[in-house]
N, C-alpha and C positions, 0 to 999 in steps of 0.2 A: 092662854098660851104662855110658855116660858118667855121671860124677858131676855133679849139679847144683852150681851155684856156691856158694861159701861164704856169699855175701850172702843167698841164698835159704835155704840150710840153717841160717843163723843166726837166722832169724825163728821165732817161736813163737806159738802161739795164746794169747790172753789168757785168764785164768781166768774172765773174764766169760762168754766163749763156752763154756768148759768147763761152767759152770753152766747156760747156756742149753741146750746139747745134752743135759745130764742131765735137765733139766726136760721136754724134748721126749720123753724116753723113759719118764718116770714116768707110770704109769697111775693117777692120783688127782687129786682137786681140789687145785690149787695156787694160792697167792697169789704172783704173779710180780712181784718187786720188784728184779730183777737188772739190767734193761736200761733205759737212759735214753731212753725213747721216750714222748712225750706220748700219753695215751689219748684225745685229742680227734681228730676228723676234720678234714681240711683244710676251711676255710670254703667255702661254696657259691660265693661270687663268684670265688674263686681257681680252683676247678674249672671254672666256667663260662667264665672267660677262657681256660683251657687248651683246652677243647673248641672254643671259637670259633676260636682260633688254628689248631687242627688242621684243622677243617673249612674254614678260609680258606686253607689251603695252606702254613701256616708249619711245614712238616715237612722242611725242607732244612737243609744245613749253614749255620752262621752264621760270622761272623768268629771267629777263634781266641780273641779277647778277650771275645766276647759281643756281643749286639745293642746298638746305641748307646743306645736308650731305657732299657734295664735298667742299663747302666753309669752313665747319668746318674741314675737313680733310686737306685742304691746310693750314689753320690757325695752326693746330697742327703740320704739317710737318715743316712749317717755324719756329715755336718755338722750337720743339724738335731737329731738325737737324741743324738749322742754327742760332738759337738764336734770330730770328726776331719776335717781338711780335705784332700781329694784331688780334683782335677778328674777327670771321667770317663775321661780318657786314662790315669790312673794306677790304674784299677780293672780287674781281670781276673776274669771270671765263670768259675767252676770247677764240676766235678762234685762237689758237696758241699764242706764245709769240709775233708774228708779230703784231697782232691786239692790244695786250696790249701796245706795244710800240707806235703804231700810236695813240691810244686813249690818252695815256699819253702825247704825244707831242702836240696833239690838245688841251688838257686841260691845259697845263702849258706854252705854248709858243704862244704868240699873233703875229699877222701879224707885220712884220718888227722887231720883237724882235729876239734874238739870241739863237741858240742852239749850245752849245760849246762841242766839243768832242776831247779828246786826240787821236792823230794819231800814227800809222796806225789804221784804224777804219773800222768797218763793213759798207758797202756802203748804206744799207737801211736807216741809220739815216739821210743821206743827202736828200734822196728822200722824207722821211717823213717830214723833215723841209720844203722842197719845197711845199709839199701838204698843209702845214700849212701857206703858204705865209710868212715863217720866213727866217731869215738869218742863214746859216750854217757856222760855224767857226771851222776848224780843227787846233788843236794845236799840232805841231810835238813833239813827245817824242824822246829823244836822242838814236840813234842807238848804241852808244858805251856802253850803259847800258842795251842793249837788249830790248829797248823800254819800260822799266819799267816806272811806273807813276812818273813823276816829278811834284810834287804838286805846286812848285813855278812857273813853266811855265804856268800851268793852271790858277792859281790864278792871275798871272800878266795879263793874257788875259781877265779876267773878267771885265765887265763894267756895267754901269747902264742899258744897253740894254740886258744883259745876263739874260735869263729867266730860263734856265735849262742847266745842264751839264750831259752828259752821261758818266758813268763809267762802262766798261764791264770787269768783272773779274769772272773767267778766261777769258783772252782776245781771241777774234776772230779778227785778224788772228794769233797772236803770241803765244798763250798758256800761257802767263805770268799771274801770280796771283799778283795783285797789293798789295803793302805794306799797312798794316792797318793804320799806322800813316799818310801816304800820302793821303789815302782816307778820313780819318778823317779831315785832314786839308782842303781838297777840300770842304767837306760838310760844315764845319764851315764858310769858306769864302763864299760859295753859300748862306748860311743863312744870312750873313751880307748884301748880295746883294738882299735879298728877292727872291732868286731863289731856284729851286728844283734841286736835284740830282736824275737822273734816273739810278737806279742800275740794269743794265741788267745782271742778274745772272742765265741765263738759263743753264750754264755749272757748276754751283757752286758745285753740287754733284760730279762732275768729277774733283776733286782737289786731286792731288797725294802727295803733300808735305805740311805738316802743317795743321792747322784747317781750315775747310770750313765754316767760319762764314759770315753771310750776313752783308753788310755795315751798314744797319740800326741797327744792334745789338751792334755796338761799337762806335757810334757817339753820341755826346751830343745833336744832333738836329734830332732825328729820324722822326719828323713830316715834315722835309724838304726832306725826302728820299722816292721815289716810288720804290718798289721792283718788278721786273719783273721775272717771272718763267715760266716753261714749262715742259710738259711731253715728249717732242719730243726727246731730246738727251739722257737724263738719263734713260728713260724707253723704248727706241726704239719704239717711237710712233709718228714719224714725220707725217705720213699720217692721224693720228687721229685729228690733228689740235686742240690741247687743251693746253691752257696756262692760265696765270692769272696775275693780278697786285694786289698789296697790298699797301695801302696808308692811310693817315689820313682821318678820316670820312668826313671832309668837302669836300675834293677833290673827294672821292668816290661818295658822294651824287650828285655831279655835273656830274660825268662821266656816271653813270648808266642810266639816262634818254637819254643821247646821243646815247646809244647803240640801242635804238628803231629805229634809222635811219641808223644804220650800218649793223650789223648782227642779231640784236634782241637778240639772245642768241647763245651759242655754241651748237653743236649737242647734243641732249639729250642722245643718245647712247654713244657718246664719253665721256660724263661726267660720266656715270656709269663705263666706262672702266677706266677712270682716278681715280675714287674712289677706284676701285679694285687695281690699281697700287700703290696708296699711302698707303692703309690700309692693303693690303694683304701681302703674303710672299715677303720678300725683297731679298732673296738669288739670284734669277735670275738677279736682277739688280746689286747686289754686284759682281757677277761673271763677268758681262759686264765691270764694272769699273776696276776690276783686269786685264781683258784682255786688256783694253785700256792702262793701266799703263805698262803692258808688252810690248805693241806695242810702247809706248813712248820710252822705253828703247832701243828697236830695232832701232827706228829712230835715236836716239842720237848716237848709235854706228855706224850705217851706214854713217851718215853725217860725223862723225869724220874720217872715213876711205876713204873719197873721197877728193882728192886734190882740193883745191880752194873752197870747199863747206862748209858753216857754217850756224848756226842758233841759236837764243836764246833757251836755254833749256826750253821746255814746262813743265809747272808746273801744268797744268790743261787743260780741253777741249781735243780735239784730232786734233790739228793743229801744224805744224812746219812751221816757216816763213823762208824759205831758201834764203840765199844769194849765188848765183852761181858764184860770182866773175867775171862777164862778163859785160862789158860796153855796154849795149844795153837795149832797152825797154823790159819790162817783157812779153808783149803780143807776141812780135815776138819770144822770146825764148820759150814761152809756146806752140805756134803754131808749131814751129819747132820740139819740143820734141814729140808732139802728132802725127804729120804727119810722121816724119822720124823715130821715135823710139817707138811709141806706148805707151807713158805714158802721162797721162793728169793731169796737175796741174792748179791751179788758178793764174793768173798774180797778182803780188803784187800791180801793179798800180791801180787795182780795189779797193784797200783799202785805198784810199786817196793819198795825195801828199807826204807823209812822207818818203816812202821807195820805190822809183822807182827801177825797175830791180829785185825785189825779187819775189819769187814764193811761194804760200801757198800750202802746202801738207797736205791733210787730211789723218790721219792714222786710220780712221774708216773703215778699211779693214783688211783682214786676214794677218797673218804674212807671209804666202807664197806669197801672191800678193805684199806685201810691199817689200819683198826681190827682187822679179822680177822687181818691179817698180824702185828700187834703182839701179839695174843692168842696166836698160835702161837709167836712169838719168845719171849714170856715163859715159856710152858710148856716150850719146848724148852731154853732156857738153864737153867731150874730143874732139868731132868732130865739135863743133859749130864754 
């Protein structure tokens, strides 16, 4: 049989999904803390708007870039909530933040050029670089500072081959919010290398300490920043698959025609749901954010109470990057905890080479289940 291409054969499943599949096979009560999915339902007014749109005939193709009202609502949200200024014409509605990231990578990184990412890092960036026939370069951030962004390390790693740098803030997997001055320095250096910064800010609204400003709002080179956003995490809409990218008009003009050959457009019904989420009552989403912050505090307290366990304090998103203090590979520890103690975590090895042996815990679950999960983690680590 013909051989699949190297770019397809070069992709691998993340260890997050390895643990997800293992959990699906285990016949026991499990505390599932491996996947970053809010345990809240999409608010009623969003579902009602989608149903009304569907019954009203909004079930056809839309513009490749998205319906005008939604592009305008995203533009307003970026400006009003995060200080990022893009007119609606510079916004592209996508099938989740995932497609926004892939389109941006394809548009900014040529074959054999370099996508630079501070580590630990979300694994899909490397896969997307592979699909673009590009080189992926993880730059380890220091564990002793809780994996905060070290601008000097990133800048020193840049070269003439660097086409784009990804900054994820708040971070997946650590929950850290990167320092403004460090982000600004990286953008300025990227501009000097004629490179883009891809600001993956899908968790930006879930920032618990300090202002939640987008990177493009406080750099002197906003035209070198592509802002990625999504309804998935903030609005409990993971299954609706609705995200966006916002960039300078020149880049957007090149990206929009390419969508004719990817997904053509996001779901028309999902676009109307997103419009209701962004422009309708915000209290349901504010309540979710407060719940996540309370759970963050619970996680910090429980980690502090378990001998040998530590993690950087999450400042946003809903992840804690646990150091179990055990000299073994993370996948083995994670499988043991799932099989023997019924708590499922994501191995830190799946987030690059920076932090072997760590475990990512998602606190997008109820306080009751989090307490039960930590009881099982404590027992499991004691017996490992």
